[in-house]
N, C-alpha and C positions, 0 to 999 in steps of 0.2 A: 503491499500499500504505499503510495505516496504521502513524504513528510511532509507535506507543502497542502493544506487542505484547498479542495478545487473550488473555483468560484461555480455555481451551478444557477440558470438564468430559469426564471418562471415564468410565464405569460398567462393571464385572465382568459386568454378566448375570446369569443362574441359576449361583449360589456352587458349585451341584453338579454345572456342568459346566467346562467350558475356557475361559469366558471372563473368570477371572482370571490363568491361566496366560497364556493370548495378551496381554493388557494389560500385566504385567509384562515381558513378553519384548519386547515392541513398544517399551513407553516406556524402554527400556534401548538400544533399537537407532534408536530415530524419529530423524531431523535438525530435527524440528518445534521443539524447544526453542529453536533459533534464530528461530525466527521469532513462539511464544505463550510461555505460562505453562502448561501443562499443570497437573491436579487431578485425581489419581484419588481417585474418590466411592464407599467401600468401607467395608467393618467391621476396622477395621487390625487387630484379630485375623485373619482372614480373610487379609489380603496378607501378615503373618507365616508363617501355616502353608504359604501356598504355596511362597511365598520358602525356607522350611525344609525341605518336604517333595516336592519336584518336582524330579527331577532335570531340568538343566541351566540352573535358571532362574539369574538374572546376581544379582551381590551390589549388591544396591539397601540402603541404608540407608533406614530408612521415619523421615518426620517430618509429624506429624500436625499441620495447621492447618487455619486457620480459612476458611469458605467467602471472606472478603472481603480473606484474605492479599494484599497486593502482592506478593512475593519473587517472581526468577524458578525458573524450574524446571531440572533437569538430569537428564543420563543415567547420574546416580550416585545421585540420592537420590529416593527417591516421593515427591510429594506428597502425602498424603491427606487430604482431607476427610470427616474418621469418620461413616459412617452407622451406622444404630443395630444392633449385634448382633444376630442369632438369638434370639430368646427360648428355642429349643428347638434341639438339635444339626440340621447338616443334614446328611442319609443323602447322601454323594458320589457321583455316576455315577447318578445314578436322580432321577425326579421327585416331585417332594415338595412337602407345604403350607409346609413353613418353608422351603424354597428359593424358592417361588413368594414368598411374604411377603418374605421378605429382600432378592430381586431387586427388590421392587414399592418397598419404605423408599428404596432407594441411589438408584432411578427418581426417584422424587421429590422427596429433597433435590436432587437432580441439576436435576431441572425447576424446580423453585423459587427455585434458586439463578439459573438462566437468566432467569427469568422477570422476577426481580427488579433485572436489567440486571448482576448481580454477576458474570454469566459472557455470553459472548459465545456460545457452543456446545457443544453437546456432543455425545457420541460414545460410543455404546453397545454393549454385549457382548452376549451372544447371550440370548438368552430360552427357556424349553421351555410353549408353550402350557399341558399337562395342570398342572405344577406352579401357573402360573398360577390354572389353573380350582380347582385343589385348594385354593388359597389364597384362594376366595373371589372373586377380579376376573372378569368377564364380559369381558374384551375377547380377542380374536383374537391380538395384538402390540404391539409399540411405538406404529406407529403408529396405530391406533386410541386408547390408554391417552393420548396426546399430541394428538391431536385433543381427545378429550373434557378433557383439564387444561387447554387451551386455549380451553374453553367453544364447541365446535364441532361440526356431526356429523362423522363417521366419512368422511361423501363430501368434505369439506372439504380432506383431506390425499390425495397421489399416491404411491403407492409409485415411486421409483426406482433404475435399479441402473447404477453409475457401473463403467464396466471401463479405468483408466488407460491408455495406450498402454505395452507392454510393453517398449521402448525408451525409456522415459523423458521423453518429449517431451510438455512442458506443455501444448502446443497440438493436441492429439490423443489419441484416444479416443475411446469410445462410450458413449452416455449412456441409456437405457430405461428409459422412463414408462410406468404401467399405468392402463388407466382405471376398471379396479377392483380390488378391495382383496383381501384375506382373505377369501375367501367360496368357499360349492362353484360350480361349473361353472355351473350350473344358476341359483345365484341369480344371478351375474355377468352370465349372456345375458338376462334376465330384466331387469336393473338400465339395462345398456350403453343409451347414447342418446346421439345428436350433439351434445347440449350435454358431457356427459358426457369424450367425445373431445376436444371443442377444447377443454374446460379443461386437461387432460392434457396438452396441446400448447402450450399457453401456461404453464402452470407449468416445462412443461420446457425450452423456449426461452432464458427471462435466465437461469435455473440454468447450461445449458451456456455461456452467453457468460460467465459469470462464471468458469468453470473453463478457457474458452479461449483468452478473451481476444478473439472476433472475432461476427459472428453465426453462429450454424448451421446446418445444414443437414436438417431432417427427412423422415423416411419415415416414412408411416401405415401399418400393416398391415391387413390385408384379416381378416376373422374367416373367413370361409368357405376351405374348400379353390379354386386358383387362382382366386381373385378371385371368385367366387361365379359364374364363368363365364355371363355376362351374362344371371343367376336365375336360371339352370337348378339351381344349388345354394344357393338361400336370396337374400332381397331385401337384406338388411343393408348390402351395399356401396352400391347406389343411396340407400335411405332414412333411413341411418346414417353411414357413411363417409367418401362424397363431400360431404356439406352440412358437416362437425364439419371436411372441409380446406376447404373454399372458406371458413369462419368465420377459419380459421387461417390463411389466406393473407390477406383484409380485412384481420388484425392486424398486417401486415407478417412475417409469418411465413414463411420459403422451406422449404415445406411440400407433398410431394407423395406421391398413393396412390392408390386402396387398393392397396398393394402383397402377392401371397402369398407369404405369409408364409415357406414353405419354402424362398423365392431373397433374401427381402428382406436376412437376417441377412446370409446368406454377403457380399451385395454392400456390407450395413454393414460388415460386418470388413475387408473390402477397403478401404474409404476413401471408400466412395458418396455416405455419411449420418455426420451427427455423432451423430445419435440418431435413436429410432425410438420412434413409439408402438403400447403392442402392446393388447391390446383385454380379455387377461386374463391371470390369474397364469402359467402356466405357460409360455404362448406368449410371454413376456418373460424368463423365470429360464429355462428350460432351458438356450437356446441361448449365454445373457448366463455362466451356469456352466461346458456344454461349452467357450466362450471358453475361459474364464481365472477357476473359483472362485475362487482362491485369493487373488486379486488386485482380485476385485469390491468395491463398496461399493454401502450401500443406504444411500438419502440420500430424505429425506421433503419434498416440496413441499406448498405451501400453508399453511402451519402460521407465523407469526409468531418464528423458531426457526430457529436452524442447526443441524440435526440428521442425524446419518453414521451410518452403522454398519455390522460385519461381514456377509455376505452369506451366512453358514453359519451351525450351530446350534451345540445345547450339547455334542455329540459326546460322550454318557454313555460310551459303549463304549474311549475312549484315556483319560478322566481320569487325572492323576496320572502318566501313562507317560512324559512329555517329547516327543511326537512332536505335539503341539500347532501347527499353523506360524500367527505370529503375522500373515502378508504380508497379509489384510484386516484385520486390524487397526490394520497403519500404514499402508493405505493409506486407511481411513477418516480417521486423525487427520493423516494428510498435506492429504486433501479438508477437511478441517473446518477448518483452517488456513488454505487459500487461500479456503473461504468467508468464513471471518471478516476476512480482512485487506481481500476484496475489496470489504466492507462487506455482501454477500449478509444479506439476514434472513429470506429463507424465504417469504415473504407475497408472492402475487401483488401488492400495493402497491406493493413495492418494483420490482418491473421495469420497465425502461427504457418511456419513453413509448410507445417503437415498437409496442410487444406489451399494448398497453392493447385493454379488451376490445371487438369490434365483430362483427358477421353475427348465429352465434347468440344466442337473450335466454332 
């Protein structure tokens, strides 16, 4: 572990949603201050308003600091790196251009700070895709926005959901990476390739090793019911999935499959696998959220930075009620701190040598 505490930035996401509430609740509860210097990137007025108006908010003092301020953070005082205040009022509990603009302004400041080396990790609150589009940003979400900010195509990034062990064992948990991103099912199936499946597995393996402290065991999902039934239900398994598994094994990764998805996740939850390569969004997201939505963490793989996020949305229907659960934000902060202290830097070049490319090109 690094002897210098990393700087970990937290954004609140869309200010019209529950992001500010869960960020502040997690700030007061997390033990991460003992191993990192946390910073909340947000408009100070938003922070003050949330603390004053939402029931159950912690009694936090606000310190507005510069992005390169070296002070420690604490659970009693929230260290705010000031993002631009919205140019017009943000209506609470609904998607708006003002909310989308404010969310991206904070995200851009946080990304620039990480890219400059002044911070080592980024934790993001929930965005609303409709608000992003109303604000003129043609991106499906954080993953693609960050890929483009890094000068990379969307496909350079992979979505991964991390489900920490419910008992708190740091050497256990389940990671699920997705071979395709936020897109329609038809588009995802058209884009699916052996190269993309193998790339997702190569991104997942070193990330799980950083979290677990040991090489992981990966299970690769089949695309079709019953694994295709020997070609009766499609040819994607022998044509795409089997070659990808072969490439992963040539890279030194303990990967097996294709396993029918309806039993793979039950086996993974029981401990047979540390990670799963899912082939499209809902194949991975639905089981993870059923297993533990409120403690799940979204981690971006394939980019040259540590980025984790909550695994839930803006929850406009409960904004301001005091009912927002900060568990996913707490887990996202914990994962970011662990990865930053382990020296993880997100992109494939930082992976251990045994996970280098081989096989498919």
